N, C-alpha and C positions, 0 to 999 in steps of 0.2 A: 194773634199777637198777645203775649202776656204783658201785664202792666207793671211798671216799676215806679216807686216813689223814693225821692232822695231827701233826707232830713239832715241838715247841718246848719249851724248858726253863722257860718262864714259864707257870704255870697259867692266868693271866688271858687270855693270848693264845690258848692252846689252847681255852679256853671261848668267847672272843670270835669266833674264826674259825668256830665251829660255827653261829653265828647271824648272821654278817656278811652273808651272801648266802643266797638261797633255793636250797639244795642240791637239794631234790627237784624243783623246777621245772626245773633244769638236768640232771636225770637221775642225780643222785648221792645216796648215803646215807652218813652218817658211820659207817665200820666200826670205828674205834678211834683212839687217840692214843698218843703216846710222848713221853718227857721228855728223851731224849738219843739219840745215834747208835746206841749198843749196843742200847738198848731198841727202836729203830726196826727194826733188822735182825731181831730176834727176832719183833716183832709182824708184820713183813712176811711172814715165813715162815708164820705162822699165818693171817693175814687175806687174803693175796694181793690187795692193793688194786690198782685200775686207775689211781689217781692218788694221789700223795703230795705234801703241802705240807710243806716241811722248812726249818728254820732252819739257818744256817751255824755260828755260834758257840754251842756247848753243852758242858757238862761231860761227863766220861767219854770221849765220842767225838764229834768235831765232825761237821757235816752232810756235808762232802765225803767223809770216810772212810766214813760210813754209805752214801752213794750208791754209792761204789766197791764196798762189800760187797754191796749189793742188786743191782747190775748183774751180778754174777757168776752169779746164779741167775735173774735176770729182766731181759732186755734190752728188754722192751716196755712196762713200766710208765711212765706219764707222771709226770714229776717237776717240781715248781715250787718254786724256791728262794725263801725269804723271808728277808731279811737287813736288819739295821740299818746295814750297811756297803756303800756304793756303791763297792766296791773292784773295779777291772777285773780284777785277778788272780784273784779268785774266779770271775768270769764266764768267764775263759779256761779255768780248770780244769773248770768246769761243762760247757763245750762238749764236752770229751773224753768225759764220761759221758752225753752226749745228753739234757740236761735240756730241758724244754719252754719254760721262761721263768725270768726273774730279776726279782723284785719287791722294791723297797727299802721298808723300814718308815719311817714309819707307812704302813700298807697303804691304798691307794686302792680303795674298794669297786668302782668301775666297772672299774678296771684288772684287779682280781682276777676279777671276773665275766666279763670278756672272755676271759681265759686259760682259765677253767674251761669256758666255753661252747664254745670251740674244741676243747678236749680231749674234751668230750662228743660233739661232732659226729664227730671222728675215730674215737673208740671205737665210736660207733653205726654208722658206715659199715662198719667191719671186722667187728663182730659180726653185723650183718644179712647181710653177704655170706656169712659162714661158716655161718649158719643158713638162708640162702635166704629170709629173711622179707620183704625189701624190694627189689623190682626197681628202684625209683627210686634208692635209695641205691647199689645195685650199679652202676647206670648212671653215677652221679656219681663213684664210686670208680674205675670203669674209665676214665673220661675223665681223672681226676686222675692215674692211673697212666700212661696213654699220653702225656699231655702232659709229665709229669715225665721219662719216659724219652726222649722226643723232644728235650727241652731240656737233658738231662743233669742233671736235678735230682732224680732218683729212683734208689733202689738196690733191687735185688731180693734182695740178701744183706746181712746186718748187717755193717757195717764201722765200726770206731772211727775217729773223725776225728782227724787229726793236730792238735796244739795250734797254733792260729792266732790272730793278734791281730785278730779281727773280732768284731762284736757278735753276741750269741746269735742274734738273728733272722736275720742275714745268713748265719750259718753253718749254719742249719737245713737239713737234707736230708731229704726225705720217704723213709721206709723202708717197704718192703712185705714184709718177711720173714715177717710174721705173717699174711699173707693167703693163702688158697687160690686161687692165680692161675687155675687151670683153671676154677674155678667162675664167674669173671667172664666167661669167653669160651666156655663150654659144655663144652670138653674140650681136652686137649693136642693132639688131632688137628686141631682147627680152627686151631691156631697154627702147626703144622708146614707149611711151604710157603707161609706167608702173605707178603704184600708190603706195604710202606709206600708210600703215595702222598701227596705234598705238593702242595698246590694254591695258586697265587697268583692272587687275584682282583683285578680293577681295573675301574673304570668311568669313562667320561668325565663322568658326572654327579657323581662323588665323594660318593656317598651314605654317610652315617655308619652306616646300618642294613644296607647291602648285604651285609656279611659274615655278620651274624647271620641275615638272611633266607635267604641261600644255604646256610648251615650247617643250618638247620632243615629246608630242603627236601631237602638231601643225606641227612640223617638218616632222613627218611621213605623216600627212594628206595633207600638203601644198606642200612640196618639192617632195615627192614621186609621187604625182599626176601631178607634173609639173606646179603648179599654181604660184610658186614664191619661195622666200627664207625667212627664219625665223632668227631673231637675237634679242639679248637683248639690251635694252637701258633704263637703270633704270630711273624711276620705272616701265617702260612699257615693253611689248614685241612688237617688230616691225615685220611687214611683208612687203617685197618688192614684190608687185604683178605684174606678167607679164601682158602685154596687152592681153585682152581677152574679151569675151562677158559680163563677170561679171563686167567689168570696164566701160561698155557703158550703164549704167543705171540699170543693174541687178546685185546686189551683193548677190543674193540668195545662190549660192554655197559657198561663203565665210561665210555668215551668218550661214548656216547649219553646216559648218566645225567648227565654233566657238562654236555653241551649242553642237555639238558632243564632242568637246574637254572639255568643261566645265561641261557638265552633270548637275546634280542638286546640286552639292556641291560648285561649283565655279561660281561666277557671273562676268559679264564683261560689259564694255562700250568701244566702239571702234570708232575712228575717222579716216576717209580716207582723205589724202591730195589731192591736185589737180593733174591732169594728168601731167606727166613729159616727156619732150622730151629727156633728158639726165640725167645721174647720178649726174651731177654737180648741178642739181636743188633740190637734196634731202635735203640739210640743210634747205633751205627755206620751203620746204614742211613739214619738221619735226617741224619747229618753228610754223607754222600755226596750225598743228594738236595738238601740245602741248598746244598752247594758248586756244584752245577750250576744251581740256581735263581738263584744270585747272578750267573750269566752269562745271565740270562733275556733280555737284549737281543738275543742272537744266536739265541734260540729263537723259534719261530713261535707265534702266538696260536692258541688252541683245539686244542692238540695235547698228547699225552702222550709224554714222553721217558723214556729210561732214564737212571739216574744214572751209568751206566758207558758213555759213548758211544764210538763208533769215532772215530778221529782225524779230526775234521771239517776241520781246517785243515792236515792233514798233507801235502797235495799240494804238491810243490815248484814254485816259480815256473819258468816256461819260460825266463825271462831274468832278468838282474839287475834287481831292483826299481827303479822310477823314484822320484824324489823327488816331493814334493807339487807343487813348481814345475813339474817336467816333466809330471806328470799334467795339471795345469791347462792347459799349453800344448797337449798332445795333444787334450784335451777341447774346447778352443776351436777347434782346427782342424776337428774333427768337426762341431761346431755350425756353424761358418762355411761349411762345405761344403754344409750343408743336407740331409744324408742322415739322417733321423730313425732309421732302422734301425741305422745305424752308431753313432749316438750311444748308443742303448740297449745295444748290444753292448759299447761302451766302458765304460759305467757298470758292467755286470756284471763286466768284467775288473778294473776298478779296485776294485770292491767286495771282491774276493778279495785283492787286493794290500794294501788298507788293513787288512784283518783280520790279515794277517801282520805288519803294522807295529805293531799293538796292538789287542787284541780287547775291551777294556773299553768300556762304553757311552760314557763320557766321552771317551775317546781317539778312538773312531770318529766321534762327532759333531763333535769339534773338528777332526779332520783333514779331514772332508768339508766343514765350514764354511770352512776355509782354502782348500781346493781350489776350491770354488765361488766364493769371493770373488775369488781371483786370476783365475779364468776370466772372471768378470763385468767385472773391471777391464780385462782385455785386450779384451773385446768393446766396452766403452765407449770405449776409445782408438781402435779401428778403425771404430767406427760412431758418431761424435759426434752425428750427426743424430737418433739414436734416444734416447728417454728410457728408461733401464734401472732407474730408481728402484724401480718396482713389482716388478721381477724379483728384487731383493734379498730379497723375502719368502720365496723358496725356501730361503734360508739359515736364517732364523728358524724356519721350519717343521720343520727337522731336529730341533730340540730338543723337539718335542712328540710325537715318535714313541715308542711303547712297545717296538717290535721293529725289528730291522735290516731285515727284508724289507718291513715296513710303510713304513719310511723310504725305502727304495730305490724302492718303487712310487710313492710321492708324488713323489720326485725325478725319476723317469723321465717322469711326466706333465708336470711343469713344464718339464723340459728339452726335451721334444717341442714344447711350445708356444713355448719360447724359440728353438728351432731354426727353426721356421716363421717366426718374427718377424724374425730377422736373417740366416738362412742363404741359400745359393743355392738354385736349383731343380733338380729332377731331370730336367726336360725338356731341359736343355742336353746336348749331347754330352759324352762324358767328356773329350776333349782340350780342349774349350772350357772346361770346368769347371777343368781343370788349369791352363790359362794364366790364367784369371781369378783362380785362387787365388794364382799367382805374382805377378800384378799387385798383389794386396792385401798379400802377405806378403814382398815382395822384400827388405825390410830385416832379416829374420830369418835365422838360420842354416839355410837350406833345403838339403835334400839329396834326390837322386832317391829314395833308399831311404825317406825320410820320406813322400814323396808316394805311393810304391808301397804302403806300409802303409796310408795313409789311404784310398786308392782301391781297396784289395784287389787289387793286381796284383803280379806278379813284377817286381822292379826292372829286370831285363834286358829283359823284354818291354815294360814301360812306356817304357823308353828308346828302343826301336825305334819304338814307336807315336808317341812324341813327335816324333822326328826326321822321321818320315814325314808327320806333320801340319803341323809348323812349318818343316821344312827345315833345322832346326838342332838341335844337341844340347841337352840340358837345361842344362848349365853355360853354354853360349854364350848361350842365350836369357835366362837369369837375369842374366848379365853385361850384356847389352844393355839389359834393363829397368832395371837399377841405374844404368848410365851415363846413360840418358835422364833418370832422376830426378835424377842428380847435376848434369846440365847446368842443369836448372831451378833447383836450389838455388844453384849458382854464380852464375847470372844474378841471383838475388835478393840476392847479396852475402855469402853465408855463407862462412866460412873453409874452406880445403881440408880440414883435419883434421876439422872438424865435418861436412862433407859426407860424407867417407869413412865416418864412424861411422853417420850417419843412413841411408845407403843399404845398409849391411850389410858394409862392409869394416873389420875391426878393425885391420888393418895399413895405415898411410898409404902406405908405399912400394909395397905390393901394389896399392893403389888407383891410384897414379901409373902403374904399369906397365899396368894394365888400361885406364885412360882413354886413355893414349897409343896403345895397340894399336888401339883402336876409333875414335879421333878424330884421331890423327896428331900431337897436341900434348899437352903435360902439362896437368893441371888448373890449375896456377898460370898458365901462359901463356894458357889459355882464359879464365880469370877476368880476367886483365889486359886481354885483348882485348875481353871483354864489357863492361868498365868504361869503356873509351874511347869 
């Protein structure tokens, strides 16, 4: 039985509190009473109660002064304040002395019983662990401790709270200074060299019981095999892994255990914190692991990662990064050429560049969506005979991916199909494919270097091959294609400056010079003659 002491200056209240609730049923016996704060300190020294119910306003010495005196010799006793004054200043002062609750008179029986029941459970857990009487309670307390440490809500050493304007319940921090910590984990040796592993679970089925089922199975596989301990720390499942070979570079047993737990219905990503010398390092290890899990989108599914990764994105770009618009243009060229292998390589290259632009899940998905939308719009403009409405689905699919590599695999599959749908064929000769490409894209700012990169050639070598195949240099061939298209547009009645822009000449005077070079007359004269 736990001992309780009642402190109040009114005899009727002292008497009434002894019968208001069923103390024995809750695990308590009335050890004694006191009529004021001074008396309370003296009685506490004699009785050493586990719980004290104390009024604030009393003669000789008030309740707050008494609590301050009691705390000097007993930091662990549970204290519940009973007061007729709902004064927040009292609550603030009570926080400093680590009280368990603050109940306003007249006392509600259910409210008081709730406080006492909770105090009984806490005291029962700690006493059972100390005496080794209850393995179940030891398990509950161990999980409470690990969860509290992982979430920054537990202290292993007694610390006075700074005065803060928060409610008593919000300010409460679980303290474990009165617990024989090694008794919860077998020995100090089992904690030295241990590691924290945080696991994020997710399922396409969105089962509400998924995490509970997985935690139960993990407990059986991890704790029954003596590998460590399992606990919850929302939104993750935590493992405190004992020192062992799997922590010295080989996490295979843990990997296999996670795979066995998850099966095919549940997916996981796990991050292991650094090796710890003592349990006091667990909050820091938890912060590191959570920081990396927040970047889970860049991590793969079904893998265990370290919380201290090497510089994954540290490789410098080989060239100045392209804009999203420029990437969309290049990707469209790749697709339009019809070489699926080149399209996949381009996706991998842009995947790295986009990570450097912003590696959050939202940013990556947004940038890829913009890139693909621009590319599809270009394809629709060049292939109006094709219906590309269904292909927009590849953009919406981006937002369903849990991981970057998963998103890229899906994207590659859809781009491969899209390339086969609109692109050229690999059966044509390279030079035929180059000239066909020029015929389709003459209005854009084409350069030999651009074509060389698209077709995986050295630009100088491609220039020689092109002249050998066509009898003309790349620039001459492009000019002639543009002039022939300009003639068609002039005959249709378009204005000269409009024609220049539509065939790829940004400068009208330059267009005049080129047109006259190849046709012997200016475009204006040609248009006038065509209109007669």
